C-alpha positions, -999 to +999 in steps of 0.1 A: +000+000-001+013+034-010+019+058+019-004+090+018+013+122+026-006+152+043+020+176+031+005+209+016+024+235-002+019+270+009+013+293-019+019+329-011+016+354-040+047+376-043+063+352-017+100+345-010+107+309-009+137+285-002+140+255-023+159+222-023+160+202-056+179+167-056+193+150-084+176+117-093+190+090-071+215+116-057+236+112-090+263+139-095+244+154-126+258+190-119+294+178-111+306+195-146+307+230-155+290+221-189+259+207-169+258+236-145+259+259-176+229+240-190+210+244-158+218+282-160+203+283-193+171+266-182+167+292-154+174+320-181+147+306-203+121+301-176+127+335-160+120+350-194+087+333-196+078+335-159+097+360-141+110+357-107+142+370-086+168+345-076+183+361-044+207+333-035+218+300-050+242+273-048+244+244-073+261+212-057+271+181-078+239+162-065+215+189-055+208+226-055+194+253-030+181+286-040+160+314-026+133+331-050+111+360-048+081+357-070+062+387-087+034+405-069+003+384-072+021+352-085+025+321-064+031+294-090+066+282-082+055+247-095+053+257-131+087+274-129+102+242-116+086+218-139+098+240-169+132+243-155+136+206-148+121+196-181+144+218-201+176+206-183+165+168-185+162+170-222+198+183-225+219+165-198+232+131-207+219+108-179+204+072-179+167+070-181+146+062-151+122+033-145+096+051-165+119+053-195+124+090-193+158+110-185+157+119-150+182+146-140+162+157-109+138+139-085+102+146-094+095+164-062+112+194-045+112+208-010+101+243-005+099+266+026+081+300+025+102+325+041+086+341+072+108+372+082+143+388+076+159+364+102+144+334+083+157+349+051+191+356+063+194+321+079+183+303+047+209+327+026+237+317+050+227+279+047+228+282+008+264+299+008+278+276+034+265+245+018+298+238-003+319+240+029+294+217+049+297+190+022+335+193+021+337+207-016+354+239-004+371+253+026+353+286+025+322+298+007+342+320-017+360+291-031+328+274-046+324+283-081+287+276-085+273+299-059+258+333-056+282+341-028+306+363-047+277+385-059+265+386-022+299+397-012+298+426-040+263+435-024+280+440+010+261+411+027+293+391+036+330+396+042+351+378+015+364+353+042+329+345+057+321+307+059+355+294+067+339+281+098+304+271+103+283+302+111+263+299+144+230+307+125+232+274+105+247+249+130+230+217+129+205+227+100+199+201+073+175+210+045+187+183+021 
């Protein structure tokens, strides 16, 4: 018997959301710069049709985290994710899933509606510290597939931030 989930997504028009998207079977589908560039192109194309603002993002070999702000009156993040995942799945070389379709990412994604400025800051820190947490970098600035450098330019961080685990994200795991 299939388990039934009582999970319900929270749709907030014009809302700000944190997302986690995991690669199918945790494969390292984003381990190459070429595949990350295909993902970037998918985001550009979908943003052109369905605008949204990426406020922070990190792409890891087997998952990604990002924080979006949707336009006023718009709460449809699901269409955006469907389109991004479809576009990139048609272009990245990966084996087919049990349904015979190429699967780059798992079918579902995890989202969290950001509640306030502290919640926003904690999630942005989590995003930028993620490569260090997973052992891919010794500091946030060392990971190439992250919005961290842009955040430094905006004055959100010191360039040396993230060499040690920030107190605000200790023990958090939103994988």
